[in-house]
C-alpha positions as CSV (number, residue, x, y, z in Angstrom):
1,X,17.9,18.4,-5.6
2,X,15.9,20.1,-2.9
3,X,18.0,22.0,-0.4
4,X,21.0,22.3,-2.7
5,X,22.3,25.8,-3.3
6,X,22.9,26.8,-6.9
7,X,26.6,26.4,-7.4
8,X,28.9,28.8,-9.2
9,X,30.3,26.8,-12.1
10,X,33.0,28.6,-14.0
11,X,36.0,28.0,-16.3
12,X,39.0,27.1,-14.3
13,X,42.8,27.2,-15.1
14,X,43.5,24.2,-12.8
15,X,45.8,26.2,-10.5
16,X,43.6,26.2,-7.3
17,X,44.9,23.7,-4.8
18,X,41.4,22.6,-4.0
19,X,40.8,21.7,-7.7
20,X,44.2,19.9,-7.9
21,X,43.3,17.9,-4.7
22,X,39.9,17.0,-6.1
23,X,41.4,15.8,-9.4
24,X,44.2,13.9,-7.6
25,X,41.6,12.2,-5.5
26,X,39.6,11.3,-8.6
27,X,42.6,9.7,-10.4
28,X,43.6,7.8,-7.2
29,X,40.1,6.5,-6.7
30,X,39.8,5.4,-10.3
31,X,43.1,3.5,-9.9
32,X,41.7,1.8,-6.8
33,X,38.4,0.6,-8.4
34,X,39.5,-0.3,-12.0
35,X,42.3,-2.3,-13.5
36,X,45.2,-0.1,-14.8
37,X,44.3,-0.7,-18.5
38,X,40.8,0.5,-17.9
39,X,41.6,3.8,-16.1
40,X,40.9,6.7,-18.4
41,X,40.9,9.5,-15.9
42,X,43.0,12.5,-16.9
43,X,45.5,14.1,-14.5
44,X,45.9,17.8,-14.1
45,X,48.5,18.2,-16.8
46,X,46.4,16.3,-19.3
47,X,43.4,18.5,-18.5
48,X,45.4,21.6,-19.4
49,X,45.4,20.5,-23.1
50,X,44.1,23.0,-25.6
51,X,41.3,20.7,-26.7
52,X,39.9,20.6,-23.2
53,X,37.6,23.1,-21.4
54,X,37.5,22.6,-17.6
55,X,35.0,24.0,-15.1
56,X,35.1,24.0,-11.3
57,X,32.0,24.1,-9.2
58,X,32.1,26.2,-6.0
59,X,29.8,26.5,-3.1
60,X,31.1,29.7,-1.5
61,X,34.8,29.2,-1.2
62,X,34.7,25.4,-1.4
63,X,35.4,23.6,-4.6
64,X,32.7,20.8,-4.6
65,X,33.0,19.4,-8.1
66,X,34.3,19.7,-11.6
67,X,33.6,18.7,-15.2
68,X,35.5,18.9,-18.5
69,X,34.7,18.6,-22.2
70,X,37.3,17.3,-24.6
71,X,36.9,18.3,-28.3
72,X,37.0,15.2,-30.5
73,X,36.0,17.0,-33.8
74,X,33.8,19.8,-35.0
75,X,30.6,18.0,-33.9
76,X,31.6,15.7,-31.0
77,X,32.9,16.2,-27.5
78,X,33.8,13.8,-24.7
79,X,32.7,14.4,-21.1
80,X,35.7,14.0,-18.9
81,X,36.6,14.4,-15.2
82,X,33.2,14.7,-13.8
83,X,33.7,14.6,-10.1
84,X,31.9,15.5,-6.9
85,X,33.8,16.1,-3.7
86,X,33.3,12.8,-1.8
87,X,31.9,14.6,1.3
88,X,29.2,16.3,-0.9
89,X,27.9,13.2,-2.8
90,X,24.1,12.8,-3.2
91,X,23.4,16.6,-3.0
92,X,22.6,17.3,-6.6
93,X,26.0,18.6,-7.5
94,X,26.6,16.0,-10.3
95,X,23.3,16.9,-11.9
96,X,24.2,20.6,-12.0
97,X,27.6,19.8,-13.4
98,X,26.1,17.6,-16.1
99,X,23.5,20.1,-17.1
100,X,26.2,22.8,-17.3
101,X,28.4,20.6,-19.6
102,X,25.5,19.7,-21.8
103,X,24.5,23.4,-22.1
104,X,28.1,24.5,-22.9
105,X,28.4,21.8,-25.6
106,X,25.1,22.8,-27.1
107,X,26.0,26.5,-27.1
108,X,29.3,25.7,-28.7
109,X,27.5,24.0,-31.6
110,X,28.5,20.4,-30.9
111,X,26.0,17.8,-32.0
112,X,27.0,14.9,-29.7
113,X,28.5,14.3,-26.2
114,X,30.0,10.9,-25.5
115,X,31.6,9.5,-22.3
116,X,33.3,6.4,-20.9
117,X,32.6,5.3,-17.4
118,X,33.2,2.1,-15.5
119,X,31.0,-1.0,-15.8
120,X,31.7,-2.2,-12.2
121,X,29.0,-1.8,-9.5
122,X,31.0,1.2,-8.1
123,X,29.9,3.2,-11.2
124,X,26.2,2.4,-11.1
125,X,25.3,5.8,-9.6
126,X,27.1,7.5,-12.5
127,X,25.5,5.3,-15.1
128,X,22.1,6.0,-13.6
129,X,22.8,9.7,-13.6
130,X,23.7,9.7,-17.3
131,X,20.6,7.7,-18.2
132,X,18.4,10.2,-16.3
133,X,19.8,13.0,-18.4
134,X,19.1,11.2,-21.7
135,X,22.5,9.6,-22.4
136,X,22.1,6.2,-24.0
137,X,24.5,3.2,-24.1
138,X,26.8,3.5,-27.1
139,X,29.7,1.8,-28.8
140,X,33.3,2.8,-28.0
141,X,34.3,6.1,-29.6
142,X,37.5,8.0,-30.4
143,X,40.4,5.8,-29.2
144,X,38.4,3.6,-26.9
145,X,38.0,-0.1,-27.6
146,X,35.7,-2.8,-26.3
147,X,36.6,-3.2,-22.7
148,X,34.5,-5.3,-20.2
149,X,35.4,-2.7,-17.5
150,X,34.0,0.2,-19.5
151,X,30.6,1.4,-20.4
152,X,30.1,4.0,-23.1
153,X,27.2,6.5,-23.4
154,X,26.3,9.2,-25.9
155,X,23.8,12.1,-26.1
156,X,22.7,13.7,-29.3
157,X,22.3,17.4,-28.8
């Protein structure tokens, strides 16, 4: 992470055009790399649900990433919509976002964070990141089912 400025990561209301563009790009890319039945990325409207907390990461005036937590129950949240601006990949942004989400979940009293990501080669960097931060492979959770295109991870807090 050397050379990466500390980002400002703050709750966001999903109204900033940069945030919307980042999320639209995320959903579009997920639809390109995964079969339709295996795309679980949420669009902007879905991310506005009351059970979801959404944060945007800014480097100055530029939105460079985002992350969300979806409440599943009193003890369990799901990591959603973790995305780094494509031009800013490999700069430590994802690690900062992941640490932020884990800290927020811990401070809110949750006991577990789970996530779904792709099993295809495209998603290997994401799977490696989650493993570096202590997430372990897990069974499907919430409404997910066994899907050969999905990988599930969980972190006990």
